N, C-alpha and C positions, 0 to 999 in steps of 0.2 A: 504493499499498500504509499502510494509517493505523499511526504510527508507535508507536512502545513506551513504553507510560508505566506506570512504576512503584502512580506513583496508582489506573490503571487497573486494573492488574493485580491490585493487592490489592485491589477496588473490588466485583471477580469471583469471589477467593477468598476474601472475605465473604459472599459471596452460595450461593457450593458450599460452606462450612462451616456458615451457618444451614440451609441446604438438607439437610443430610448429619447433620444437631441434628436435623430435626426425625420421620426415619427413626425414632426412635428407638422413640416414639410409635402410628408404624406397627409395629413389631415384640411394644413390649408389646400389641398389639391381638393381633396372626396366635400367638402363643403363650398369651394370657389362656383359661384354662378347662384346658391341656396337663394331662393324669396319665399320661403313659405312660413308654417308656422313659429314663431319664436325665434324670428332670423336675426332680427339681434343680436341677444342671445350667441346664436348657433355663428358665428361671427367670429365670436369669442372665446372660444371651443382652444382653438393654438393659442393663442395668450395665455390663458388656465391651466394647460397643459404645460408649457413653457414656465410660469409660475412657479405650481409642482416641481417642477425637473431642477429650477435654476433654487428651490427652498433647501434639496436635499447638499447640495453642497454653501449655504450658506450655513456659516461657525454658532449662529445664534439661537438659529434652528433649537430650542430646546429637546434634546437628545429623546427624550420618551416619545414625542411624535413624528419621531424617522419611521417607522414601520407605518405608521395611519399616512407619511404622502406618499415612502413606494403606493400601499393599494390605492390609492388614488389613479397616479400615474398607474399602474397593475391594468385600473380600472376601462380607464380611457384602452389598452394596447387589446386588451380582450375583447374579437371579436360577436361573442357573443352573452349580451350580460342584458342585463331586466330589461332596458329596451331595445335589444339591439341595431344596431346600425343600416348590419345586412337588409331586415323586415324591414325599418324607414327611414328610411335614407339616412341626413346629414339629421334630421329631425330626434334620428336616434342619439346623438349624441347628451341631448337634453339631460336623461340624467348623470352623464360626463362629468359634466355643466354643473349639476343639483351639486355632487359627492365634492369637486373640486373646489364648488361656494365654500363648502359644509367646512371642508379641513382649511380653509383658511380662514373663515370663525374660527373656529377651533384654534389655532397657531397665532392666531390675535389675542384666541381670549389665554391661551398658559402663557403667552409670553411677556404679556402684561405692556401689548404697546401695537400699533395698525402699522410701528415703522416696515416690520421684517416682509409685509405683505407689498407694501409701496416703495420700499427699492429694487422688487424682485419684477413686478408687474413689468411692461413693457408693452400692452394693446393698449388700443384708440380707446377707451370707454374709462372716466375713473375707477380705480380697482372698487372702494373699498360704498360705492354709491350702488356699482354693479351684484358685489358681494350681497351685501345690505338685500338686494331687490330682488336676485333667486330665490335668498330668504325665505322670504317674504313674500318668493308668486309658487310657493312648492306646492299646492296642493293643484294651481294650476299645469306646474311645467309635470310634477307626474304623479300627481293624484296619493292613492297611498302603497304609493311604491317601496317608501324610503325603508323604513322594516325588510321588503326584500334589500334594494340595497346594502344596508347595514349589514348584515347576512350574508347577502354573499362577498363583501371584502373582510370576516370576521370580524364585525364593528368592538362585540363584548373581548374577547382575546385581543385587542388591537390597545382597548385603554383600559386595561390590567393597573390596577394604581403601579406607581417606580418600585420601584425593589421588589414585586414579588413577579411566580413560573408562572 
């Protein structure tokens, strides 16, 4: 069995992050020209995705929040989630968008400041009003699917208090 190497693990992690960062280009292409329901939010999907990837690189991200941020990134990449893009087209990103807003809100609360979010944002809309709007419109956007989304990402396990297994 090969020995564990921090350098090797770090190199592998950087490759994975590099691939994750390229996903936003595929996302941009997938939503281009979309003018359907919630189009103003759907067009923010790539920026919300990049926000999550940038949070992982931010040293001020509370370390216990990393698994939740990773879950939001993975949720974006997985093709068959609660509202699948394959079935609903670009509107299928609305659950991914909701999850990113939820995670950004959690990061804001845990860090005690909006600064970590605003510093890592490159979208065209002001980020905190966007996050608040998405969360305020939860029922309109995802209906009763929040619990299913949280189950899908294993939220109960991710929110375990620091220091617990």
